[in-house]
Backbone atoms as SQL, in Angstrom:
CREATE TABLE atoms (id INTEGER PRIMARY KEY, chain TEXT, resi INTEGER, resn TEXT, atom TEXT, x REAL, y REAL, z REAL);
INSERT INTO atoms VALUES
  (1, 'A', 1, 'MET', 'N', 20.407, 16.328, 31.160),
  (2, 'A', 1, 'MET', 'CA', 19.254, 16.210, 30.286),
  (3, 'A', 1, 'MET', 'C', 19.741, 15.842, 28.885),
  (4, 'A', 2, 'GLU', 'N', 18.972, 15.019, 28.216),
  (5, 'A', 2, 'GLU', 'CA', 19.308, 14.542, 26.886),
  (6, 'A', 2, 'GLU', 'C', 19.001, 15.609, 25.835),
  (7, 'A', 3, 'ARG', 'N', 19.886, 15.752, 24.852),
  (8, 'A', 3, 'ARG', 'CA', 19.687, 16.734, 23.788),
  (9, 'A', 3, 'ARG', 'C', 18.652, 16.224, 22.794),
  (10, 'A', 4, 'MET', 'N', 17.862, 17.148, 22.277),
  (11, 'A', 4, 'MET', 'CA', 16.821, 16.804, 21.321),
  (12, 'A', 4, 'MET', 'C', 17.409, 16.808, 19.909),
  (13, 'A', 5, 'PRO', 'N', 17.117, 15.797, 19.096),
  (14, 'A', 5, 'PRO', 'CA', 17.603, 15.772, 17.714),
  (15, 'A', 5, 'PRO', 'C', 17.046, 16.946, 16.902),
  (16, 'A', 6, 'ALA', 'N', 17.752, 17.328, 15.853),
  (17, 'A', 6, 'ALA', 'CA', 17.365, 18.478, 15.036),
  (18, 'A', 6, 'ALA', 'C', 15.980, 18.307, 14.420),
  (19, 'A', 7, 'ASP', 'N', 15.645, 17.100, 13.969),
  (20, 'A', 7, 'ASP', 'CA', 14.324, 16.904, 13.359),
  (21, 'A', 7, 'ASP', 'C', 13.205, 17.054, 14.385),
  (22, 'A', 8, 'ALA', 'N', 13.460, 16.662, 15.618),
  (23, 'A', 8, 'ALA', 'CA', 12.459, 16.831, 16.677),
  (24, 'A', 8, 'ALA', 'C', 12.288, 18.314, 17.010),
  (25, 'A', 9, 'LYS', 'N', 13.385, 19.052, 17.038),
  (26, 'A', 9, 'LYS', 'CA', 13.305, 20.492, 17.291),
  (27, 'A', 9, 'LYS', 'C', 12.479, 21.181, 16.213),
  (28, 'A', 10, 'LEU', 'N', 12.677, 20.767, 14.959),
  (29, 'A', 10, 'LEU', 'CA', 11.932, 21.353, 13.853),
  (30, 'A', 10, 'LEU', 'C', 10.439, 21.066, 13.984),
  (31, 'A', 11, 'ARG', 'N', 10.084, 19.819, 14.319),
  (32, 'A', 11, 'ARG', 'CA', 8.663, 19.482, 14.497),
  (33, 'A', 11, 'ARG', 'C', 8.038, 20.309, 15.610),
  (34, 'A', 12, 'VAL', 'N', 8.747, 20.444, 16.724),
  (35, 'A', 12, 'VAL', 'CA', 8.231, 21.211, 17.859),
  (36, 'A', 12, 'VAL', 'C', 8.077, 22.678, 17.469),
  (37, 'A', 13, 'ALA', 'N', 9.074, 23.241, 16.808),
  (38, 'A', 13, 'ALA', 'CA', 9.011, 24.649, 16.407),
  (39, 'A', 13, 'ALA', 'C', 7.843, 24.905, 15.463),
  (40, 'A', 14, 'GLN', 'N', 7.627, 23.993, 14.520),
  (41, 'A', 14, 'GLN', 'CA', 6.518, 24.156, 13.583),
  (42, 'A', 14, 'GLN', 'C', 5.176, 24.057, 14.300),
  (43, 'A', 15, 'LYS', 'N', 5.078, 23.150, 15.259),
  (44, 'A', 15, 'LYS', 'CA', 3.823, 23.004, 16.004),
  (45, 'A', 15, 'LYS', 'C', 3.579, 24.221, 16.886),
  (46, 'A', 16, 'VAL', 'N', 4.643, 24.755, 17.505),
  (47, 'A', 16, 'VAL', 'CA', 4.499, 25.953, 18.338),
  (48, 'A', 16, 'VAL', 'C', 3.968, 27.104, 17.490),
  (49, 'A', 17, 'ARG', 'N', 4.554, 27.298, 16.310),
  (50, 'A', 17, 'ARG', 'CA', 4.083, 28.378, 15.428),
  (51, 'A', 17, 'ARG', 'C', 2.613, 28.188, 15.066),
  (52, 'A', 18, 'ALA', 'N', 2.230, 26.961, 14.749),
  (53, 'A', 18, 'ALA', 'CA', 0.845, 26.689, 14.378),
  (54, 'A', 18, 'ALA', 'C', -0.105, 26.943, 15.548),
  (55, 'A', 19, 'LEU', 'N', 0.281, 26.524, 16.748),
  (56, 'A', 19, 'LEU', 'CA', -0.588, 26.727, 17.919),
  (57, 'A', 19, 'LEU', 'C', -0.755, 28.209, 18.230),
  (58, 'A', 20, 'ILE', 'N', 0.303, 28.967, 18.094),
  (59, 'A', 20, 'ILE', 'CA', 0.223, 30.404, 18.367),
  (60, 'A', 20, 'ILE', 'C', -0.624, 31.088, 17.296),
  (61, 'A', 21, 'ARG', 'N', -0.370, 30.748, 16.040),
  (62, 'A', 21, 'ARG', 'CA', -1.071, 31.391, 14.926),
  (63, 'A', 21, 'ARG', 'C', -2.538, 30.966, 14.843),
  (64, 'A', 22, 'ASP', 'N', -2.790, 29.670, 14.857),
  (65, 'A', 22, 'ASP', 'CA', -4.145, 29.164, 14.603),
  (66, 'A', 22, 'ASP', 'C', -5.014, 29.102, 15.845),
  (67, 'A', 23, 'GLU', 'N', -4.423, 28.703, 16.961),
  (68, 'A', 23, 'GLU', 'CA', -5.193, 28.519, 18.187),
  (69, 'A', 23, 'GLU', 'C', -5.114, 29.727, 19.121),
  (70, 'A', 24, 'LYS', 'N', -4.310, 30.714, 18.745),
  (71, 'A', 24, 'LYS', 'CA', -4.123, 31.937, 19.561),
  (72, 'A', 24, 'LYS', 'C', -3.665, 31.594, 20.981),
  (73, 'A', 25, 'MET', 'N', -2.769, 30.603, 21.055),
  (74, 'A', 25, 'MET', 'CA', -2.272, 30.116, 22.332),
  (75, 'A', 25, 'MET', 'C', -1.074, 30.948, 22.785),
  (76, 'A', 26, 'ASP', 'N', -0.921, 31.116, 24.083),
  (77, 'A', 26, 'ASP', 'CA', 0.238, 31.784, 24.661),
  (78, 'A', 26, 'ASP', 'C', 1.494, 30.996, 24.277),
  (79, 'A', 27, 'ALA', 'N', 2.610, 31.701, 24.048),
  (80, 'A', 27, 'ALA', 'CA', 3.838, 31.068, 23.571),
  (81, 'A', 27, 'ALA', 'C', 4.349, 29.981, 24.527),
  (82, 'A', 28, 'LYS', 'N', 4.319, 30.257, 25.823),
  (83, 'A', 28, 'LYS', 'CA', 4.804, 29.265, 26.789),
  (84, 'A', 28, 'LYS', 'C', 3.913, 28.026, 26.807),
  (85, 'A', 29, 'GLN', 'N', 2.611, 28.250, 26.747),
  (86, 'A', 29, 'GLN', 'CA', 1.685, 27.124, 26.738),
  (87, 'A', 29, 'GLN', 'C', 1.834, 26.328, 25.442),
  (88, 'A', 30, 'ALA', 'N', 2.019, 27.022, 24.318),
  (89, 'A', 30, 'ALA', 'CA', 2.191, 26.358, 23.027),
  (90, 'A', 30, 'ALA', 'C', 3.446, 25.484, 23.046),
  (91, 'A', 31, 'PHE', 'N', 4.529, 26.005, 23.615),
  (92, 'A', 31, 'PHE', 'CA', 5.767, 25.231, 23.690),
  (93, 'A', 31, 'PHE', 'C', 5.575, 23.991, 24.548),
  (94, 'A', 32, 'ALA', 'N', 4.929, 24.149, 25.694),
  (95, 'A', 32, 'ALA', 'CA', 4.702, 23.012, 26.585),
  (96, 'A', 32, 'ALA', 'C', 3.820, 21.968, 25.911),
  (97, 'A', 33, 'THR', 'N', 2.808, 22.406, 25.192),
  (98, 'A', 33, 'THR', 'CA', 1.911, 21.491, 24.492),
  (99, 'A', 33, 'THR', 'C', 2.659, 20.736, 23.401),
  (100, 'A', 34, 'ALA', 'N', 3.442, 21.463, 22.612),
  (101, 'A', 34, 'ALA', 'CA', 4.199, 20.838, 21.525),
  (102, 'A', 34, 'ALA', 'C', 5.233, 19.858, 22.064),
  (103, 'A', 35, 'MET', 'N', 5.880, 20.202, 23.162),
  (104, 'A', 35, 'MET', 'CA', 6.868, 19.297, 23.763),
  (105, 'A', 35, 'MET', 'C', 6.191, 18.023, 24.269),
  (106, 'A', 36, 'SER', 'N', 5.019, 18.173, 24.846),
  (107, 'A', 36, 'SER', 'CA', 4.269, 17.016, 25.325),
  (108, 'A', 36, 'SER', 'C', 3.889, 16.102, 24.158),
  (109, 'A', 37, 'MET', 'N', 3.450, 16.712, 23.051),
  (110, 'A', 37, 'MET', 'CA', 3.100, 15.934, 21.868),
  (111, 'A', 37, 'MET', 'C', 4.319, 15.199, 21.322),
  (112, 'A', 38, 'GLU', 'N', 5.459, 15.875, 21.284),
  (113, 'A', 38, 'GLU', 'CA', 6.693, 15.264, 20.784),
  (114, 'A', 38, 'GLU', 'C', 7.148, 14.133, 21.703),
  (115, 'A', 39, 'LYS', 'N', 7.079, 14.367, 22.994),
  (116, 'A', 39, 'LYS', 'CA', 7.526, 13.366, 23.963),
  (117, 'A', 39, 'LYS', 'C', 6.694, 12.085, 23.873),
  (118, 'A', 40, 'SER', 'N', 5.411, 12.243, 23.572),
  (119, 'A', 40, 'SER', 'CA', 4.544, 11.070, 23.461),
  (120, 'A', 40, 'SER', 'C', 4.560, 10.465, 22.059),
  (121, 'A', 41, 'GLY', 'N', 5.373, 11.048, 21.161),
  (122, 'A', 41, 'GLY', 'CA', 5.500, 10.494, 19.814),
  (123, 'A', 41, 'GLY', 'C', 4.338, 10.815, 18.906),
  (124, 'A', 42, 'ARG', 'N', 3.643, 11.922, 19.162),
  (125, 'A', 42, 'ARG', 'CA', 2.441, 12.252, 18.395),
  (126, 'A', 42, 'ARG', 'C', 2.647, 13.325, 17.334),
  (127, 'A', 43, 'LEU', 'N', 3.889, 13.808, 17.134),
  (128, 'A', 43, 'LEU', 'CA', 4.142, 14.809, 16.099),
  (129, 'A', 43, 'LEU', 'C', 4.772, 14.151, 14.887),
  (130, 'A', 44, 'GLU', 'N', 4.198, 14.433, 13.719),
  (131, 'A', 44, 'GLU', 'CA', 4.739, 13.942, 12.471),
  (132, 'A', 44, 'GLU', 'C', 5.550, 15.054, 11.807),
  (133, 'A', 45, 'GLU', 'N', 6.105, 14.750, 10.646),
  (134, 'A', 45, 'GLU', 'CA', 6.864, 15.736, 9.887),
  (135, 'A', 45, 'GLU', 'C', 6.010, 16.974, 9.636),
  (136, 'A', 46, 'GLY', 'N', 6.597, 18.143, 9.801),
  (137, 'A', 46, 'GLY', 'CA', 5.876, 19.390, 9.614),
  (138, 'A', 46, 'GLY', 'C', 5.126, 19.842, 10.847),
  (139, 'A', 47, 'GLY', 'N', 5.273, 19.116, 11.945),
  (140, 'A', 47, 'GLY', 'CA', 4.592, 19.484, 13.178),
  (141, 'A', 47, 'GLY', 'C', 3.125, 19.111, 13.194),
  (142, 'A', 48, 'VAL', 'N', 2.737, 18.172, 12.349),
  (143, 'A', 48, 'VAL', 'CA', 1.342, 17.736, 12.264),
  (144, 'A', 48, 'VAL', 'C', 1.068, 16.746, 13.379),
  (145, 'A', 49, 'TYR', 'N', -0.053, 16.934, 14.086),
  (146, 'A', 49, 'TYR', 'CA', -0.440, 16.059, 15.190),
  (147, 'A', 49, 'TYR', 'C', -0.979, 14.747, 14.646),
  (148, 'A', 50, 'LYS', 'N', -0.449, 13.647, 15.124),
  (149, 'A', 50, 'LYS', 'CA', -0.873, 12.315, 14.701),
  (150, 'A', 50, 'LYS', 'C', -1.947, 11.845, 15.675),
  (151, 'A', 51, 'ARG', 'N', -3.143, 11.744, 15.208),
  (152, 'A', 51, 'ARG', 'CA', -4.255, 11.326, 16.059),
  (153, 'A', 51, 'ARG', 'C', -4.254, 9.815, 16.257),
  (154, 'A', 52, 'ALA', 'N', -4.795, 9.410, 17.375),
  (155, 'A', 52, 'ALA', 'CA', -4.921, 7.982, 17.657),
  (156, 'A', 52, 'ALA', 'C', -6.017, 7.414, 16.769),
  (157, 'A', 53, 'PRO', 'N', -5.892, 6.174, 16.351),
  (158, 'A', 53, 'PRO', 'CA', -6.953, 5.569, 15.538),
  (159, 'A', 53, 'PRO', 'C', -8.253, 5.490, 16.339),
  (160, 'A', 54, 'LYS', 'N', -9.348, 5.672, 15.639),
  (161, 'A', 54, 'LYS', 'CA', -10.648, 5.612, 16.315),
  (162, 'A', 54, 'LYS', 'C', -10.934, 4.192, 16.771),
  (163, 'A', 55, 'ALA', 'N', -11.564, 4.090, 17.924),
  (164, 'A', 55, 'ALA', 'CA', -11.948, 2.782, 18.458),
  (165, 'A', 55, 'ALA', 'C', -13.099, 2.232, 17.626),
  (166, 'A', 56, 'LYS', 'N', -13.065, 0.949, 17.406),
  (167, 'A', 56, 'LYS', 'CA', -14.136, 0.336, 16.625),
  (168, 'A', 56, 'LYS', 'C', -15.387, 0.215, 17.492),
  (169, 'A', 57, 'SER', 'N', -16.505, 0.493, 16.896),
  (170, 'A', 57, 'SER', 'CA', -17.768, 0.418, 17.603),
  (171, 'A', 57, 'SER', 'C', -18.154, -1.044, 17.843),
  (172, 'A', 58, 'THR', 'N', -18.694, -1.305, 19.011),
  (173, 'A', 58, 'THR', 'CA', -19.134, -2.666, 19.317),
  (174, 'A', 58, 'THR', 'C', -20.606, -2.860, 18.971),
  (175, 'A', 59, 'LYS', 'N', -21.284, -1.764, 18.667),
  (176, 'A', 59, 'LYS', 'CA', -22.697, -1.873, 18.303),
  (177, 'A', 59, 'LYS', 'C', -22.812, -2.239, 16.832),
  (178, 'A', 60, 'HIS', 'N', -23.832, -2.949, 16.516),
  (179, 'A', 60, 'HIS', 'CA', -24.064, -3.358, 15.136),
  (180, 'A', 60, 'HIS', 'C', -25.088, -2.439, 14.496),
  (181, 'A', 61, 'ALA', 'N', -24.955, -2.241, 13.204),
  (182, 'A', 61, 'ALA', 'CA', -25.850, -1.346, 12.475),
  (183, 'A', 61, 'ALA', 'C', -27.295, -1.818, 12.568),
  (184, 'A', 62, 'TYR', 'N', -27.510, -3.136, 12.499),
  (185, 'A', 62, 'TYR', 'CA', -28.890, -3.623, 12.533),
  (186, 'A', 62, 'TYR', 'C', -29.565, -3.311, 13.870),
  (187, 'A', 63, 'ALA', 'N', -28.805, -3.263, 14.960),
  (188, 'A', 63, 'ALA', 'CA', -29.377, -2.946, 16.260),
  (189, 'A', 63, 'ALA', 'C', -29.868, -1.497, 16.273),
  (190, 'A', 64, 'ASN', 'N', -29.127, -0.605, 15.632),
  (191, 'A', 64, 'ASN', 'CA', -29.546, 0.793, 15.564),
  (192, 'A', 64, 'ASN', 'C', -30.807, 0.942, 14.725),
  (193, 'A', 65, 'ARG', 'N', -30.905, 0.186, 13.620),
  (194, 'A', 65, 'ARG', 'CA', -32.106, 0.263, 12.776),
  (195, 'A', 65, 'ARG', 'C', -33.312, -0.297, 13.520),
  (196, 'A', 66, 'ALA', 'N', -33.116, -1.386, 14.240),
  (197, 'A', 66, 'ALA', 'CA', -34.225, -1.991, 14.972),
  (198, 'A', 66, 'ALA', 'C', -34.728, -1.027, 16.041),
  (199, 'A', 67, 'HIS', 'N', -33.811, -0.341, 16.697),
  (200, 'A', 67, 'HIS', 'CA', -34.201, 0.630, 17.711),
  (201, 'A', 67, 'HIS', 'C', -34.993, 1.774, 17.089),
  (202, 'A', 68, 'ALA', 'N', -34.572, 2.242, 15.930),
  (203, 'A', 68, 'ALA', 'CA', -35.275, 3.331, 15.249),
  (204, 'A', 68, 'ALA', 'C', -36.670, 2.867, 14.848),
  (205, 'A', 69, 'ASN', 'N', -36.778, 1.625, 14.398),
  (206, 'A', 69, 'ASN', 'CA', -38.083, 1.115, 13.991),
  (207, 'A', 69, 'ASN', 'C', -39.040, 1.038, 15.176),
  (208, 'A', 70, 'VAL', 'N', -38.576, 0.675, 16.341),
  (209, 'A', 70, 'VAL', 'CA', -39.417, 0.599, 17.532),
  (210, 'A', 70, 'VAL', 'C', -39.915, 1.998, 17.889),
  (211, 'A', 71, 'ASP', 'N', -39.046, 2.990, 17.782),
  (212, 'A', 71, 'ASP', 'CA', -39.438, 4.347, 18.107),
  (213, 'A', 71, 'ASP', 'C', -40.520, 4.855, 17.162),
  (214, 'A', 72, 'GLU', 'N', -40.511, 4.403, 15.920),
  (215, 'A', 72, 'GLU', 'CA', -41.486, 4.867, 14.934),
  (216, 'A', 72, 'GLU', 'C', -42.781, 4.050, 14.971),
  (217, 'A', 73, 'GLY', 'N', -42.783, 2.976, 15.722),
  (218, 'A', 73, 'GLY', 'CA', -43.944, 2.107, 15.749),
  (219, 'A', 73, 'GLY', 'C', -44.039, 1.269, 14.484),
  (220, 'A', 74, 'TYR', 'N', -42.933, 1.060, 13.839),
  (221, 'A', 74, 'TYR', 'CA', -42.880, 0.320, 12.585),
  (222, 'A', 74, 'TYR', 'C', -42.747, -1.168, 12.861),
  (223, 'A', 75, 'ASN', 'N', -43.547, -1.976, 12.161),
  (224, 'A', 75, 'ASN', 'CA', -43.485, -3.436, 12.338),
  (225, 'A', 75, 'ASN', 'C', -42.945, -4.084, 11.076),
  (226, 'A', 76, 'ASP', 'N', -42.067, -5.074, 11.251),
  (227, 'A', 76, 'ASP', 'CA', -41.559, -5.828, 10.100),
  (228, 'A', 76, 'ASP', 'C', -42.483, -6.964, 9.801);
C-alpha cells in the first residue's frame, strides 16, 4: 500500500475531528468518510470539503415569469 503524504494526513485528521465534533459521527465512520473525500480529491487545506460547482440551469428566467403570469391569469 502506498504511504500517504503528511499534508494529506493532516487534512484527513482535521476533517475527522470536524465530523466527530460537528456532525456527531462515529470515529470509524468519520475516518472512512474523510479518507473517501481525500481519495477523490475533495479535501482542501484545513480539512475543508471542496464542493462541486453547481450545474448551470437550462431554464430561462423569462420562461419562469411567463409561467407565473399564466397561473395568475395575467395578460400582457
